[in-house]
C-alpha positions as CSV (number, residue, x, y, z in Angstrom):
1,X,3.3,23.7,-15.7
2,X,6.2,24.1,-13.3
3,X,9.6,22.3,-13.9
4,X,11.1,20.5,-11.2
5,X,14.8,19.4,-11.0
6,X,14.3,16.9,-8.3
7,X,12.0,14.6,-6.6
8,X,11.9,16.7,-3.5
9,X,11.1,19.6,-5.1
10,X,8.3,18.1,-6.9
11,X,7.0,16.5,-3.5
12,X,7.4,19.9,-1.8
13,X,5.0,21.5,-4.3
14,X,2.1,19.2,-3.8
15,X,-1.1,20.5,-2.3
16,X,-3.2,19.7,-0.4
17,X,-1.2,18.1,2.4
18,X,-3.4,14.9,2.3
19,X,-2.2,14.4,-1.3
20,X,1.4,15.0,-0.5
21,X,1.1,12.4,2.5
22,X,-0.4,9.8,-0.1
23,X,2.7,10.5,-2.6
24,X,5.2,10.5,0.0
25,X,4.0,7.0,1.3
26,X,4.1,5.8,-2.8
27,X,7.3,7.0,-3.0
28,X,8.6,5.1,0.3
29,X,7.2,1.8,-0.9
30,X,8.7,2.4,-4.7
31,X,12.0,2.9,-3.0
32,X,11.8,0.1,-0.6
33,X,10.9,-2.2,-3.1
34,X,13.3,-1.0,-5.8
35,X,16.4,0.6,-3.7
36,X,18.8,0.3,-6.8
37,X,16.4,2.2,-9.2
38,X,17.5,5.6,-9.9
39,X,15.0,8.5,-9.0
40,X,14.9,11.4,-11.3
41,X,12.4,13.7,-13.0
42,X,11.1,12.6,-16.3
43,X,8.1,14.0,-18.2
44,X,7.7,16.3,-15.5
45,X,6.8,13.8,-13.0
46,X,9.0,11.4,-10.4
47,X,10.6,8.6,-12.3
48,X,12.3,5.3,-11.3
49,X,14.5,3.5,-13.7
50,X,16.3,0.1,-13.3
51,X,17.5,-1.4,-16.8
52,X,14.7,0.8,-18.0
53,X,11.3,2.4,-16.8
54,X,10.2,0.8,-13.6
55,X,7.3,3.3,-12.6
56,X,6.5,6.9,-12.5
57,X,4.0,8.8,-10.4
58,X,2.2,12.1,-10.6
59,X,-0.4,13.8,-8.6
60,X,-3.4,15.4,-9.5
61,X,-6.7,17.3,-8.4
62,X,-8.3,14.2,-7.2
63,X,-6.3,11.5,-7.3
64,X,-2.3,10.3,-7.8
65,X,-1.3,7.9,-10.7
66,X,1.0,5.4,-11.1
67,X,2.5,4.8,-14.3
68,X,3.9,1.6,-15.4
69,X,3.2,-0.2,-18.7
70,X,0.2,-2.1,-20.2
71,X,1.8,-5.4,-19.2
72,X,1.6,-4.3,-15.7
73,X,-2.1,-3.3,-16.0
74,X,-3.0,-6.4,-17.7
75,X,-0.8,-8.7,-15.0
76,X,-2.9,-7.2,-12.2
77,X,-6.2,-6.7,-14.0
78,X,-8.1,-8.3,-11.3
79,X,-6.7,-6.5,-8.4
80,X,-7.0,-3.3,-10.3
81,X,-10.8,-3.8,-11.0
82,X,-11.9,-1.3,-8.1
83,X,-9.8,1.7,-9.4
84,X,-9.8,3.8,-12.7
85,X,-7.1,2.5,-15.1
86,X,-6.2,3.4,-18.5
87,X,-3.4,1.7,-20.6
88,X,-0.7,1.7,-18.2
89,X,-2.0,4.2,-15.7
90,X,-3.7,3.4,-12.1
91,X,-5.3,6.4,-10.3
92,X,-5.6,6.2,-6.5
93,X,-8.0,8.8,-5.0
94,X,-6.5,11.0,-2.5
95,X,-9.4,10.1,0.1
96,X,-8.8,6.5,-0.2
97,X,-5.6,4.5,1.2
98,X,-3.1,3.3,-1.0
99,X,-3.2,-0.7,-1.5
100,X,0.3,-1.1,-0.5
101,X,0.6,-4.6,-1.3
102,X,-0.6,-4.3,-4.7
103,X,1.8,-1.5,-5.4
104,X,4.5,-3.4,-4.2
105,X,3.9,-6.3,-6.3
106,X,3.4,-3.9,-9.4
107,X,7.1,-2.5,-8.7
108,X,8.6,-5.8,-8.2
109,X,6.8,-7.3,-11.6
110,X,8.0,-4.1,-13.4
111,X,11.6,-4.7,-12.1
112,X,11.2,-8.7,-12.8
113,X,10.4,-7.6,-16.4
114,X,13.3,-5.2,-16.7
115,X,15.8,-7.6,-15.5
116,X,14.5,-10.4,-17.9
117,X,15.1,-7.8,-20.9
118,X,18.9,-7.3,-19.5
119,X,19.5,-10.9,-19.6
120,X,18.4,-11.4,-23.1
């Protein structure tokens, strides 16, 4: 597996172009909802951290995955029923438009959880 130093490097390596376009939009959504989050590469994929991990994402042959936590998957179980999920992971097929409102809610919820931890 190729090692990436920056999210830009990761994004530039994505093929095919449809997958890159989908992940580019996913990145934009995350940055819009979490503008103060630190963007980095962690576990070989793009990561966003604000008082702890917010979300990660990765590209795969037939889908992209958004990695949050099992809490996030539980919080949005009904809305995620049309997607393949596992503990803390949501798969979005490349040939389907991203559910932008849902992704925004997930990112906002993760920030809310992290900021609540900070207050304790």
